[in-house]
C-alpha positions in Angstrom: 1.5 13.5 1.0 -1.1 10.9 1.6 -0.6 7.2 2.3 -3.4 4.8 2.1 -2.7 1.6 4.1 -5.3 -1.3 3.7 -4.6 -4.2 6.1 -7.1 -6.2 7.6 -5.1 -7.4 10.7 -5.7 -4.5 13.3 -2.7 -5.1 15.4 -0.4 -4.7 12.3 -2.5 -1.6 11.0 -1.8 0.1 14.4 2.0 -0.8 14.1 2.0 0.7 10.2 0.1 3.8 11.6 2.7 4.0 14.3 5.8 3.7 11.8 3.9 6.3 9.5 3.3 8.8 12.4 6.9 9.6 12.3 7.0 10.8 8.6 5.0 13.8 7.6 2.1 12.0 5.9 -1.4 11.9 6.1 -2.5 8.4 6.8 -5.8 7.0 5.7 -6.7 3.4 6.9 -8.9 0.8 5.6 -9.4 -3.2 6.0 -11.3 -4.0 3.0 -11.4 -3.7 -0.8 -14.8 -1.9 -0.7 -13.7 0.8 1.6 -10.3 1.1 -0.4 -12.1 1.8 -3.7 -14.2 4.6 -2.0 -10.8 6.2 -0.3 -9.0 6.0 -3.6 -12.0 7.6 -5.4 -12.3 10.4 -3.2 -8.9 11.4 -2.0 -5.6 12.4 -3.7 -3.3 9.5 -2.9 0.5 9.4 -3.0 1.2 5.7 -2.0 -1.0 2.7 -1.3 0.2 -0.1 1.0 -2.0 -3.1 0.5 -2.1 -6.5 2.2 -2.5 -9.2 -0.4 -5.3 -10.9 1.4 -8.3 -8.7 2.5 -10.9 -10.3 4.4 -10.2 -13.9 2.8 -10.2 -12.1 -0.8 -7.3 -11.6 -2.8 -6.6 -7.8 -3.9 -5.9 -8.6 -7.3 -9.1 -7.0 -8.7 -8.9 -3.9 -6.5 -5.3 -3.3 -7.4 -6.0 -3.8 -11.0 -8.9 -1.2 -11.0 -6.8 1.2 -9.2 -4.2 0.8 -11.6 -6.7 1.6 -14.7 -7.5 4.9 -13.1 -4.0 6.1 -11.4 -1.3 4.1 -13.2 1.4 6.2 -11.6 0.3 5.3 -8.3 3.1 3.7 -6.3 1.6 0.4 -4.7 3.6 -1.5 -2.2 2.1 -5.3 -1.6 2.4 -6.9 1.7 2.0 -10.8 2.3 3.2 -13.7 4.1 2.8 -16.0 1.0 5.9 -17.7 -0.4 5.4 -16.5 -4.0 5.1 -12.6 -3.3 7.5 -11.5 -5.8 5.7 -13.6 -8.6 2.5 -12.0 -7.6 4.3 -8.6 -7.6 5.3 -9.2 -11.2 1.7 -10.3 -12.3 0.0 -7.4 -10.6 3.0 -5.1 -11.7 2.7 -3.3 -8.5 5.8 -1.3 -7.3 7.2 -3.2 -4.7 6.3 -5.6 -1.9 7.3 -6.7 1.7 7.2 -9.9 3.0 5.6 -10.4 6.3 6.9 -10.1 9.0 8.8 -7.3 7.8 11.5 -5.1 9.1 10.4 -1.7 10.2 13.7 0.0 8.8 13.0 -1.6 5.4 9.5 -0.6 5.7 10.1 3.1 6.3 12.8 3.1 3.4 10.6 1.8 1.0 7.6 4.2 2.1 10.0 7.4 2.0 11.7 6.2 -1.4 8.4 6.0 -3.2 6.8 9.1 -1.5 9.9 11.0 -2.5 9.8 9.6 -5.9 6.3 10.6 -6.3 6.9 14.2 -5.0 9.5 14.8 -7.6 7.3 13.4 -10.5 4.8 16.0 -9.5 7.1 18.7 -9.5 
């Protein structure tokens, strides 16, 4: 199982990596939309966790591109913006996490979507 985490806050990226290291997953990290495009193109990805604002650019375009080629990829959108639930609906992502988020909720969401992905591939 491979989880890609795209987050430009280095401290938060380290925390997420620490949380995910407790799970039996391969973690690929990046901090911008260009790197993310390359990672998704060159890897079998089971879950994407992405910050909505990447290097002062909204993630809308890269999310839509990924969805056009991988429509069943679960995507968890993270942000501190106040209208995150509306953005989730607009982009049709799987779920969202409002920053700052509870670590247990994060783990639950990740394991839920990884488990769902694994079952749908069987």
